[in-house]
VODRENZA-910847 format. One record per residue: residue number from 1; residue in one letter; x, y, z of N, C-alpha, C in turn. Coordinates in steps of 0.2 Angstrom, whole numbers, plus 2048, in hexadecimal, padded with zeros to 3 digits. Example, Ala and Ser with C-alpha at 12.3 -4.5 7.8 and 13.67 -1.06 7.14 Angstrom:
<sites>
site resi: 1 resn: A n_east: 842 n_north: 7E4 n_up: 827 ca_east: 83E ca_north: 7EA ca_up: 827 c_east: 842 c_north: 7F0 c_up: 827 $
site resi: 2 resn: S n_east: 840 n_north: 7F5 n_up: 823 ca_east: 844 ca_north: 7FB ca_up: 824 c_east: 840 c_north: 800 c_up: 827 $
</sites>
This chain:
<sites>
site resi: 1 resn: X n_east: EC7 n_north: E4B n_up: B13 ca_east: EC9 ca_north: E4B ca_up: B1A c_east: ECE c_north: E51 c_up: B1B $
site resi: 2 resn: X n_east: ECD n_north: E56 n_up: B1F ca_east: ED1 ca_north: E5B ca_up: B20 c_east: ED7 c_north: E59 c_up: B24 $
site resi: 3 resn: X n_east: EDD n_north: E5B n_up: B23 ca_east: EE3 ca_north: E5A ca_up: B27 c_east: EE6 c_north: E53 c_up: B25 $
site resi: 4 resn: X n_east: EE3 n_north: E4F n_up: B21 ca_east: EE5 ca_north: E48 ca_up: B20 c_east: EEA c_north: E48 c_up: B1B $
site resi: 5 resn: X n_east: EEC n_north: E42 n_up: B18 ca_east: EF1 ca_north: E42 ca_up: B13 c_east: EEF c_north: E45 c_up: B0D $
site resi: 6 resn: X n_east: EF4 n_north: E48 n_up: B09 ca_east: EF3 ca_north: E4B ca_up: B03 c_east: EEF c_north: E46 c_up: AFE $
site resi: 7 resn: X n_east: EEA n_north: E49 n_up: AFA ca_east: EE7 ca_north: E45 ca_up: AF5 c_east: EEC c_north: E43 c_up: AF0 $
site resi: 8 resn: X n_east: EEB n_north: E3D n_up: AED ca_east: EF0 ca_north: E3B ca_up: AE8 c_east: EEF c_north: E3E c_up: AE2 $
site resi: 9 resn: X n_east: EE9 n_north: E41 n_up: AE0 ca_east: EE8 ca_north: E45 ca_up: ADA c_east: EEC c_north: E4C c_up: ADA $
site resi: 10 resn: X n_east: EEE n_north: E4E n_up: AE0 ca_east: EF1 ca_north: E55 ca_up: AE0 c_east: EF9 c_north: E54 c_up: ADE $
site resi: 11 resn: X n_east: EFB n_north: E58 n_up: ADA ca_east: F02 ca_north: E58 ca_up: AD8 c_east: F07 c_north: E59 c_up: ADE $
site resi: 12 resn: X n_east: F0C n_north: E56 n_up: ADF ca_east: F11 ca_north: E57 ca_up: AE4 c_east: F15 c_north: E5D c_up: AE3 $
site resi: 13 resn: X n_east: F17 n_north: E61 n_up: AE8 ca_east: F1B ca_north: E67 ca_up: AE8 c_east: F22 c_north: E65 c_up: AE6 $
site resi: 14 resn: X n_east: F25 n_north: E68 n_up: AE1 ca_east: F2C ca_north: E66 ca_up: ADF c_east: F30 c_north: E6C c_up: AE1 $
site resi: 15 resn: X n_east: F35 n_north: E6B n_up: AE4 ca_east: F3A ca_north: E71 ca_up: AE6 c_east: F3E c_north: E73 c_up: AE0 $
site resi: 16 resn: X n_east: F41 n_north: E79 n_up: AE0 ca_east: F45 ca_north: E7B ca_up: ADB c_east: F4C c_north: E77 c_up: ADB $
site resi: 17 resn: X n_east: F4E n_north: E74 n_up: AE1 ca_east: F54 ca_north: E70 ca_up: AE1 c_east: F53 c_north: E6A c_up: ADD $
site resi: 18 resn: X n_east: F4D n_north: E67 n_up: ADE ca_east: F4B ca_north: E61 ca_up: ADB c_east: F4B c_north: E61 c_up: AD3 $
site resi: 19 resn: X n_east: F49 n_north: E67 n_up: AD1 ca_east: F49 ca_north: E69 ca_up: ACA c_east: F50 c_north: E69 c_up: AC7 $
site resi: 20 resn: X n_east: F54 n_north: E6D n_up: ACB ca_east: F5B ca_north: E6D ca_up: AC9 c_east: F5E c_north: E67 c_up: AC8 $
site resi: 21 resn: X n_east: F5D n_north: E62 n_up: ACD ca_east: F60 ca_north: E5C ca_up: ACD c_east: F5E c_north: E58 c_up: AC7 $
site resi: 22 resn: X n_east: F57 n_north: E58 n_up: AC6 ca_east: F55 ca_north: E54 ca_up: AC0 c_east: F58 c_north: E57 c_up: ABA $
site resi: 23 resn: X n_east: F59 n_north: E5D n_up: AB9 ca_east: F5C ca_north: E60 ca_up: AB3 c_east: F63 c_north: E5D c_up: AB2 $
site resi: 24 resn: X n_east: F67 n_north: E5D n_up: AB8 ca_east: F6E ca_north: E5B ca_up: AB8 c_east: F6E c_north: E54 c_up: AB6 $
site resi: 25 resn: X n_east: F69 n_north: E50 n_up: AB8 ca_east: F68 ca_north: E49 ca_up: AB7 c_east: F67 c_north: E47 c_up: AAF $
site resi: 26 resn: X n_east: F64 n_north: E4C n_up: AAC ca_east: F62 ca_north: E4B ca_up: AA5 c_east: F69 c_north: E4C c_up: AA1 $
site resi: 27 resn: X n_east: F6D n_north: E50 n_up: AA3 ca_east: F73 ca_north: E52 ca_up: A9F c_east: F79 c_north: E4D c_up: AA0 $
site resi: 28 resn: X n_east: F79 n_north: E49 n_up: AA5 ca_east: F7E ca_north: E44 ca_up: AA6 c_east: F7E c_north: E3F c_up: AA0 $
site resi: 29 resn: X n_east: F84 n_north: E3D n_up: A9E ca_east: F86 ca_north: E39 ca_up: A99 c_east: F83 c_north: E3B c_up: A92 $
site resi: 30 resn: X n_east: F82 n_north: E41 n_up: A91 ca_east: F7F ca_north: E44 ca_up: A8A c_east: F85 c_north: E48 c_up: A88 $
site resi: 31 resn: X n_east: F84 n_north: E4A n_up: A81 ca_east: F89 ca_north: E4F ca_up: A7E c_east: F89 c_north: E56 c_up: A82 $
site resi: 32 resn: X n_east: F84 n_north: E57 n_up: A86 ca_east: F84 ca_north: E5D ca_up: A89 c_east: F87 c_north: E5E c_up: A90 $
site resi: 33 resn: X n_east: F89 n_north: E58 n_up: A92 ca_east: F8C ca_north: E57 ca_up: A99 c_east: F93 c_north: E5C c_up: A99 $
site resi: 34 resn: X n_east: F97 n_north: E5B n_up: A95 ca_east: F9E ca_north: E5F ca_up: A95 c_east: F9C c_north: E66 c_up: A94 $
site resi: 35 resn: X n_east: F98 n_north: E69 n_up: A8F ca_east: F97 ca_north: E70 ca_up: A8F c_east: F94 c_north: E72 c_up: A95 $
site resi: 36 resn: X n_east: F8F n_north: E6F n_up: A98 ca_east: F8C ca_north: E71 ca_up: A9E c_east: F91 c_north: E71 c_up: AA4 $
site resi: 37 resn: X n_east: F96 n_north: E6D n_up: AA4 ca_east: F9B ca_north: E6D ca_up: AA9 c_east: F9F c_north: E73 c_up: AA8 $
site resi: 38 resn: X n_east: FA1 n_north: E75 n_up: AA2 ca_east: FA5 ca_north: E7B ca_up: AA1 c_east: FA1 c_north: E81 c_up: AA3 $
site resi: 39 resn: X n_east: F9B n_north: E81 n_up: AA1 ca_east: F97 ca_north: E87 ca_up: AA3 c_east: F96 c_north: E88 c_up: AAB $
site resi: 40 resn: X n_east: F96 n_north: E82 n_up: AAE ca_east: F95 ca_north: E82 ca_up: AB6 c_east: F9C c_north: E85 c_up: AB8 $
site resi: 41 resn: X n_east: FA1 n_north: E83 n_up: AB5 ca_east: FA8 ca_north: E86 ca_up: AB7 c_east: FA9 c_north: E8D c_up: AB6 $
site resi: 42 resn: X n_east: FA6 n_north: E90 n_up: AB0 ca_east: FA6 ca_north: E97 ca_up: AAF c_east: FA2 c_north: E9B c_up: AB3 $
site resi: 43 resn: X n_east: F9C n_north: E98 n_up: AB5 ca_east: F98 ca_north: E9C ca_up: AB9 c_east: F9A c_north: E9C c_up: AC0 $
site resi: 44 resn: X n_east: F9E n_north: E97 n_up: AC2 ca_east: FA1 ca_north: E96 ca_up: AC9 c_east: FA7 c_north: E9B c_up: ACA $
site resi: 45 resn: X n_east: FA9 n_north: E9F n_up: AC5 ca_east: FAF ca_north: EA3 ca_up: AC6 c_east: FAE c_north: EA8 c_up: ACC $
site resi: 46 resn: X n_east: FA8 n_north: EAB n_up: ACD ca_east: FA6 ca_north: EB0 ca_up: AD2 c_east: FA7 c_north: EAC c_up: AD9 $
site resi: 47 resn: X n_east: FA4 n_north: EA6 n_up: AD9 ca_east: FA4 ca_north: EA3 ca_up: AE0 c_east: FAB c_north: EA1 c_up: AE2 $
site resi: 48 resn: X n_east: FAF n_north: E9F n_up: ADD ca_east: FB6 ca_north: E9D ca_up: ADE c_east: FBA c_north: EA4 c_up: AE0 $
site resi: 49 resn: X n_east: FB9 n_north: EA9 n_up: ADD ca_east: FBC ca_north: EAF ca_up: ADF c_east: FBA c_north: EB2 c_up: AE6 $
site resi: 50 resn: X n_east: FB4 n_north: EB1 n_up: AE8 ca_east: FB2 ca_north: EB3 ca_up: AEE c_east: FB5 c_north: EAE c_up: AF4 $
site resi: 51 resn: X n_east: FB6 n_north: EA8 n_up: AF2 ca_east: FB9 ca_north: EA3 ca_up: AF7 c_east: FBF c_north: EA0 c_up: AF5 $
site resi: 52 resn: X n_east: FC5 n_north: EA4 n_up: AF5 ca_east: FCB ca_north: EA1 ca_up: AF3 c_east: FCD c_north: E9B c_up: AF7 $
site resi: 53 resn: X n_east: FCB n_north: E9B n_up: AFD ca_east: FCD ca_north: E96 ca_up: B02 c_east: FCB c_north: E8F c_up: B00 $
site resi: 54 resn: X n_east: FC6 n_north: E8F n_up: AFB ca_east: FC3 ca_north: E88 ca_up: AF9 c_east: FC6 c_north: E86 c_up: AF2 $
site resi: 55 resn: X n_east: FCB n_north: E89 n_up: AF0 ca_east: FCE ca_north: E88 ca_up: AEA c_east: FD0 c_north: E80 c_up: AE9 $
site resi: 56 resn: X n_east: FD2 n_north: E7D n_up: AEE ca_east: FD4 ca_north: E76 ca_up: AED c_east: FCD c_north: E72 c_up: AEC $
site resi: 57 resn: X n_east: FC8 n_north: E74 n_up: AEF ca_east: FC2 ca_north: E70 ca_up: AEE c_east: FBF c_north: E71 c_up: AE7 $
site resi: 58 resn: X n_east: FBF n_north: E77 n_up: AE4 ca_east: FBD ca_north: E79 ca_up: ADE c_east: FC2 c_north: E76 c_up: AD8 $
site resi: 59 resn: X n_east: FC8 n_north: E74 n_up: ADA ca_east: FCD ca_north: E71 ca_up: AD5 c_east: FCC c_north: E6A c_up: AD5 $
site resi: 60 resn: X n_east: FC8 n_north: E67 n_up: AD9 ca_east: FC8 ca_north: E5F ca_up: ADA c_east: FC5 c_north: E5C c_up: AD3 $
site resi: 61 resn: X n_east: FC0 n_north: E5E n_up: AD0 ca_east: FBD ca_north: E5B ca_up: ACA c_east: FC3 c_north: E5B c_up: AC4 $
site resi: 62 resn: X n_east: FC6 n_north: E60 n_up: AC3 ca_east: FCB ca_north: E60 ca_up: ABE c_east: FD1 c_north: E5C c_up: AC0 $
site resi: 63 resn: X n_east: FD3 n_north: E5C n_up: AC6 ca_east: FD8 ca_north: E57 ca_up: AC8 c_east: FD7 c_north: E50 c_up: AC7 $
site resi: 64 resn: X n_east: FD0 n_north: E4E n_up: AC9 ca_east: FCE ca_north: E47 ca_up: AC9 c_east: FCE c_north: E45 c_up: AC1 $
site resi: 65 resn: X n_east: FCC n_north: E49 n_up: ABD ca_east: FCC ca_north: E48 ca_up: AB6 c_east: FD3 c_north: E47 c_up: AB3 $
site resi: 66 resn: X n_east: FD7 n_north: E4B n_up: AB5 ca_east: FDE ca_north: E4A ca_up: AB3 c_east: FE1 c_north: E44 c_up: AB6 $
site resi: 67 resn: X n_east: FE0 n_north: E42 n_up: ABC ca_east: FE3 ca_north: E3C ca_up: ABF c_east: FE0 c_north: E36 c_up: ABB $
site resi: 68 resn: X n_east: FDA n_north: E36 n_up: AB9 ca_east: FD7 ca_north: E31 ca_up: AB6 c_east: FDA c_north: E30 c_up: AAF $
site resi: 69 resn: X n_east: FDB n_north: E36 n_up: AAC ca_east: FDE ca_north: E35 ca_up: AA5 c_east: FE5 c_north: E32 c_up: AA5 $
site resi: 70 resn: X n_east: FE9 n_north: E34 n_up: AAB ca_east: FEF ca_north: E31 ca_up: AAB c_east: FF0 c_north: E2A c_up: AAE $
site resi: 71 resn: X n_east: FEB n_north: E28 n_up: AB1 ca_east: FEB ca_north: E21 ca_up: AB5 c_east: FE7 c_north: E1B c_up: AB1 $
site resi: 72 resn: X n_east: FE2 n_north: E1D n_up: AAD ca_east: FDE ca_north: E18 ca_up: AA9 c_east: FE2 c_north: E16 c_up: AA3 $
site resi: 73 resn: X n_east: FE4 n_north: E10 n_up: AA3 ca_east: FE8 ca_north: E0D ca_up: A9D c_east: FE4 c_north: E07 c_up: A9A $
site resi: 74 resn: X n_east: FE6 n_north: E04 n_up: A94 ca_east: FE3 ca_north: DFF ca_up: A91 c_east: FE2 c_north: DF8 c_up: A96 $
site resi: 75 resn: X n_east: FE7 n_north: DF8 n_up: A9B ca_east: FE8 ca_north: DF2 ca_up: A9F c_east: FE3 c_north: DF3 c_up: AA5 $
site resi: 76 resn: X n_east: FE0 n_north: DF9 n_up: AA6 ca_east: FDC ca_north: DFA ca_up: AAC c_east: FD6 c_north: DF6 c_up: AAC $
site resi: 77 resn: X n_east: FD5 n_north: DF3 n_up: AB2 ca_east: FCF ca_north: DEF ca_up: AB3 c_east: FCA c_north: DF2 c_up: AB7 $
site resi: 78 resn: X n_east: FC4 n_north: DEF n_up: AB7 ca_east: FBF ca_north: DF3 ca_up: ABB c_east: FC1 c_north: DF3 c_up: AC2 $
site resi: 79 resn: X n_east: FC5 n_north: DEF n_up: AC5 ca_east: FC7 ca_north: DEF ca_up: ACC c_east: FCB c_north: DF5 c_up: ACD $
site resi: 80 resn: X n_east: FCE n_north: DF8 n_up: AC8 ca_east: FD3 ca_north: DFD ca_up: AC8 c_east: FD0 c_north: E04 c_up: AC9 $
site resi: 81 resn: X n_east: FC9 n_north: E04 n_up: AC8 ca_east: FC6 ca_north: E0B ca_up: AC7 c_east: FC3 c_north: E0D c_up: ACE $
site resi: 82 resn: X n_east: FC8 n_north: E0E n_up: AD3 ca_east: FC6 ca_north: E10 ca_up: AD9 c_east: FC2 c_north: E17 c_up: AD9 $
site resi: 83 resn: X n_east: FC4 n_north: E1B n_up: AD4 ca_east: FC1 ca_north: E22 ca_up: AD4 c_east: FB9 c_north: E21 c_up: AD2 $
site resi: 84 resn: X n_east: FB8 n_north: E1C n_up: ACE ca_east: FB1 ca_north: E1A ca_up: ACD c_east: FAD c_north: E18 c_up: AD3 $
site resi: 85 resn: X n_east: FB1 n_north: E15 n_up: AD7 ca_east: FAD ca_north: E12 ca_up: ADD c_east: FAC c_north: E18 c_up: AE2 $
site resi: 86 resn: X n_east: FB2 n_north: E1C n_up: AE3 ca_east: FB1 ca_north: E22 ca_up: AE8 c_east: FAD c_north: E27 c_up: AE5 $
site resi: 87 resn: X n_east: FAD n_north: E28 n_up: ADF ca_east: FA8 ca_north: E2D ca_up: ADC c_east: FA4 c_north: E2A c_up: AD6 $
site resi: 88 resn: X n_east: F9E n_north: E28 n_up: AD8 ca_east: F9A ca_north: E24 ca_up: AD3 c_east: F98 c_north: E28 c_up: ACD $
site resi: 89 resn: X n_east: F98 n_north: E2F n_up: ACE ca_east: F96 ca_north: E33 ca_up: AC9 c_east: F9C c_north: E34 c_up: AC3 $
site resi: 90 resn: X n_east: FA2 n_north: E31 n_up: AC5 ca_east: FA8 ca_north: E31 ca_up: AC1 c_east: FA8 c_north: E2A c_up: ABD $
site resi: 91 resn: X n_east: FA4 n_north: E25 n_up: ABE ca_east: FA5 ca_north: E1F ca_up: ABB c_east: FA4 c_north: E1F c_up: AB4 $
site resi: 92 resn: X n_east: FA0 n_north: E24 n_up: AB1 ca_east: F9F ca_north: E24 ca_up: AAA c_east: FA5 c_north: E27 c_up: AA7 $
site resi: 93 resn: X n_east: FA8 n_north: E2C n_up: AAA ca_east: FAF ca_north: E2F ca_up: AA8 c_east: FB4 c_north: E2A c_up: AA8 $
site resi: 94 resn: X n_east: FB4 n_north: E26 n_up: AAD ca_east: FBA ca_north: E21 ca_up: AAD c_east: FB9 c_north: E1C c_up: AA7 $
site resi: 95 resn: X n_east: FB3 n_north: E1A n_up: AA5 ca_east: FB1 ca_north: E16 ca_up: AA0 c_east: FB3 c_north: E19 c_up: A99 $
site resi: 96 resn: X n_east: FB1 n_north: E20 n_up: A99 ca_east: FB2 ca_north: E23 ca_up: A93 c_east: FBA c_north: E24 c_up: A91 $
site resi: 97 resn: X n_east: FBE n_north: E25 n_up: A97 ca_east: FC5 ca_north: E26 ca_up: A96 c_east: FC9 c_north: E20 c_up: A94 $
site resi: 98 resn: X n_east: FC6 n_north: E1A n_up: A96 ca_east: FC9 ca_north: E14 ca_up: A95 c_east: FCA c_north: E12 c_up: A8D $
site resi: 99 resn: X n_east: FD0 n_north: E10 n_up: A8B ca_east: FD1 ca_north: E0F ca_up: A84 c_east: FCC c_north: E0B c_up: A80 $
site resi: 100 resn: X n_east: FC9 n_north: E06 n_up: A84 ca_east: FC5 ca_north: E01 ca_up: A81 c_east: FBE c_north: E05 c_up: A80 $
site resi: 101 resn: X n_east: FBD n_north: E0B n_up: A82 ca_east: FB7 ca_north: E0F ca_up: A81 c_east: FB1 c_north: E0C c_up: A85 $
site resi: 102 resn: X n_east: FB2 n_north: E0A n_up: A8B ca_east: FAD ca_north: E07 ca_up: A8F c_east: FAC c_north: E00 c_up: A8F $
site resi: 103 resn: X n_east: FB1 n_north: DFD n_up: A8C ca_east: FB1 ca_north: DF5 ca_up: A8C c_east: FB3 c_north: DF2 c_up: A92 $
site resi: 104 resn: X n_east: FB5 n_north: DF6 n_up: A98 ca_east: FB6 ca_north: DF2 ca_up: A9E c_east: FB0 c_north: DF1 c_up: AA2 $
</sites>
């Protein structure tokens, strides 16, 4: 039928943004996550240079990591991990920084 719904046998069109997000998803919680983050920071130098007014926004990930390193202690409980609630993508980092090694 012309103009009807797409045939289920036809492959769906995938946007380049979806492919990028899928690749990022594969790197999370692997040994490649930290090197990929470093590369992202290196390649972002041009963007940061072009927009110095956004320096506070660009500095947020490093500042958040440093704050977590200073605040997470052996006595930290899951309820103390507000950063993990506010930034769900940081939950793994919180657990990795905890002295119990993810035992919370």
